[in-house]
N, C-alpha and C positions, 0 to 999 in steps of 0.2 A: 217152433212155429215161425213162419216167415213174417216179416213186417207187412202189415196191410198198407197198400198204396192207394193213391187217388184213383188209379185205374181199376183197382178191385172194387172200390166204392161205386164208380161209374157203372161197371158191369153189373153189379148186384142190383143197382137202382134202375137199370135199363135206360140210362141217360149218357150223354157224352162227358168226357173228361172236362171239357170247357164249361159245361153246365155245373159240374161239381165245383170247379175252381171259382166260378162266379158266386156260387152259394157260400163257399168258405170266405170269400172277400166281402160278403154282405151285399152283393149286387143282385137284388131280387127283381130288377126291372124285367118285364116280359117273362117272368118265371111264375107259373101258377102256384097256388097254395098247395095243390095236390103234389106237385113235383118237390116243393120244399119239404113237405111232410114226409115224402118217400125217402129223400136224401137224409133227413134227420134220423129216421128210423134205421136206415142201413148203417149210418155212422155209429149209432149206439150198438147195433147188433154185432158189427165187426170190431167195435172198440177202436175205431180209427182215430189217430192223433197226428195231425200234420206236423212234420218236423219244422224246427225253427229255420233251418237252412232253406227248405222248400218254400216256406212262407216268405222269407226274404227275397228269394228269386221272383216270386209272384208279385210282391207288393213293394219291394225295396225297403222294407221295414222289418225289424225283429220284434217290434211291439214290446221292447224291454228298455227300462230306464235304469241307469246305474246311480246309486246314491252312496256317497262316502262321507262319513262323519268323523270328527276328531276323537271322540271318546264315547264308545257305545254304552258304557256304564252310566253315563250322565242321563238324567231324566229328560234333559233337553232333546237328546237324540230320539228317544221313543216318541215324544210328542211331535217332533219335527216329522218323523217318518209317518205318523198317523195322519198328519195334514197332507203330506204328499200322496199317500195311498188313497185318501178320500177323493182327491181330484182325478188321479190317474186310473183307478180301478174301473170306474164307469166307462172309460174309453178303452177298456180291454188291454191295458198295459200291465206287464209284470214288472216288479221292482226288485232289483238286486241290491242289498244293503251290505256295505263293507266298512270295517273299522280301520282307520289309519293309526289309531293309538297315538295321536298327536305327533306323528313322525312323518317328515317330508319323504323319507325313503319308502316307508310303508305305503304312503299315499300314492307315490309314483308307481309302485308295483301294482296297486289296486287299479289305477287308471289304465295301465297297460293290459292287465288281465281283462278288464271290462271292454276295452277296445277290441281285444281278441274275440270277445263274445258278440261284437258288432252291435252294441247297444245303440239306441236311437238318440240318446241324450244323457247328460250328466247333471246331477244336483250335488254340489260339493260344499262341505264346511271346510274351508282351506286350512292346510297345515303348512303351507309355504307362503312366504311373506311378499312375494312379487308375482304379478300376473305373467311375467316372462316365463315362469316355470310351467305355465300351462299352454305355451305356444304349440307344443306338439299335438295337443288335443285339437286345437283350432286347425292345424294343418290336415288333420283327419276329417275336417268339416263335420264335426259332431257338436251340436248345440250344447252350451254349458251355462248353468246358472250357479252362482255362489251364494251362500247364506251365512248369516251370523258374523263372520269375520271379514275384514276389509283389507285385502292385499293392496300394496302400492301399485300405481299404474292402473290402466283400465282400457285395454285394447278392445275394439269391436270384435265380435258381437256379444261380448260377455255382459250379462246383467247380474245384479246382486240384490238380495232382499235381506235387510238388517233391521234391528231394533234402533230406535232413535236414542242411542246410548249417550251421546254427548249432551243433548238437551235434557234428557231424563235425569242425568247426574247433576246438572246445574240446578234443575228444579228441586231435586232431593236435597242437595247441599244447601240451597237457600232456605228450605224449610227447617233444616237442622240448626242453621245459624240463627234463624228467627226464634227458635226454641231456646236460645241462650248458650248453645255449645260453641266453644272457641278452640276445641281440639278434636279433629276428626281422624280416627285411625282406620285406614282402609285395609281390609284383609284380602289379599290377592294370592294367586298362584300362577305364575307365568311359566308353565311347562312347555309352551310352544312360543316361537318368535312372534307369531301373530295371534291376537286374542281380542275378544270383545271387551275385555277388561281395560284395554288401553284407552279407548275414548271415555270410559267411565272415570278412570283416574284423571284424565285431562279435564273433564267437566267439573269434578269436585275442586281441583286445583284452581281452575279459572274463577269459579264463584267465590272460593275462599280468599283469593288474592284481592278481591274487591272489598273485603271486610277485615283484612289482616288476621284471618283465622288460620291456625296451624293445621296443615294436612300432612299426615305421615302414611306412606305406603308400606305395609308390612307384608312382604312377599314370602309366602311359606315354601316356595319351591326349594327343594334340597336342604331344608332346615330340619333339625332334630325335633322329636315329638313335643317336648315342653317349651320350645322356643317361643311360641305365641303367648303362652302363659307369662313368661318372663318379660316379654315386650309390653304387654298390657300392664303388668305390675309396675314396670319402670316408668311408663308414660303417665301413670296415674299419680305419681309421687310429686307432681308439680301442683301445689295448692291452688294456684291462680287459674288452672285449666279445668273447665267442665268438659268431660270427655264423652264422646259417642263413638261406638265401633260400627263400621259398615262393611259387611261381607259383600264382595262383588260378584259372587256366584252362589247358587243354591248349595252345592256340596261344601262350600267353605263355611256356611252357616252352622252346619253340624260341628265342625271343628271349633268354631267360635263359641258355641254353646258349651262344648266340653271344657274349653279353657275357663270360661266364666264359672262353671260349676266347680272346677278344681280350685279356683281362687276364692270361691264362696262369695262371688259378687252377684248382686241381684239387680236386674233392670226393671223399671227405669230409676229406681231409688238411688243406687250407687253409681250407675253408669248407663249411658244410653245405648240402644242397639237398633240397627236397621239392616236391611239386606236387599240385594237383587235376587230374584228367584224366578222359577218357571211355573210354579203353581203354589197355592197358598196353604200348604200343609201346616205352616208355622202358626196358623190361627189357633191351633190346639195347644200351643206352647204358652204357658202363663195366661195372660189376658190377650194374647195375640201379638205377633211381631209385625212392625211396620215394614211394608215391602214396596219395592218398585218391581212390578211383575211384568216380564216380557211374555210374548205369546208365540212359542215355538210352533204350535199347530197352525196358526195363521201364517207364519213365515213359510211353513211347508206348503200350505195351500197356494199362496201367491207365487212361490217359486215354481210349483208344478204348472200353474196357469201360464206363466211366462214361457216355460219350456215347451208346453203343448203348442202354443202359438208359433214358436220358432220352428218346431217340427212340421206342423201342418202347413205353414206358409212356405217352408223351404227357402226362406229368404233371409239374408243378413239384415238384422234390424238394429237401429241405434241402441247402445247399452242403456239399460234402465236401472236406476237406483231407487228401490222402493223402501221407504221407511215405515216400519210397523210400530206405532206408538206403544210404549210401556204404560202399564196401568198402575196408578198409586193405590195400594191396598192399605187401608188404615188399621193400625193396631194400637197398642198401649205400651210400646217398648222404649219410647223416649219422651 
């Protein structure tokens, strides 16, 4: 069977191709309800689907947005995508989701692939540390918004939506210090040169320096399975130190809990525990784990709103840095 064309629809409906085109573009001015109903019926009967290339020729838009995340297995990615889709779907946009696997090379391939698809805009959780690496996207005049991670530099018209990681970490650190902890073990995993963990580490170190509290960053990247167990055991051997462990990402909390179980350490009696996370599943662990919870869904919503504005106005706007506050979720883990 040959593909049904817009001309076939016009002929079957007894109207002009221009009228069908206006219908497809949602331009119903001076079009009777009867004509709209007739075209709708014919489109369904003929199973007509306008091609993306034809739509782009008519509207100069593909109605498609490209989203690239660093690690699709992370809960952050699914919640982020949910927020993006919530905003874009009512505007009739399709969303293509790609995984960079925290690789600058894979991210570059994904960007090129999506540019070939002529997407109308990008939302990216960057895997590259400098905005200079995204200049080729800007040269293609495709709007771009970054989320979660903060590359260096900031050329127009790129906007970013991130958690208030630095201030949230300072707040969390101050609370731990007030609780009597004078040794904070941060559990991180820097598998990519750029990470939301970096400002969190900086925030804890800044607030700890004001109180002469010891902060140690335990980076699990490329370390053997039992490495974290050994480090926790070693740092607890100093009698003068009251220790609390803070995992800087949700997935790291699982590894921290496994290490504590292996060492037969109970929180908060023998050691303190706290974490950054994307949702409060940990309220079901013990009497609840104290969290600093970011909101990936809201990050996605705000990024999609900024991108829509850039696409619809078709103008270069000053870059926007939107901070989404993390929420303190109280537990009984320190």
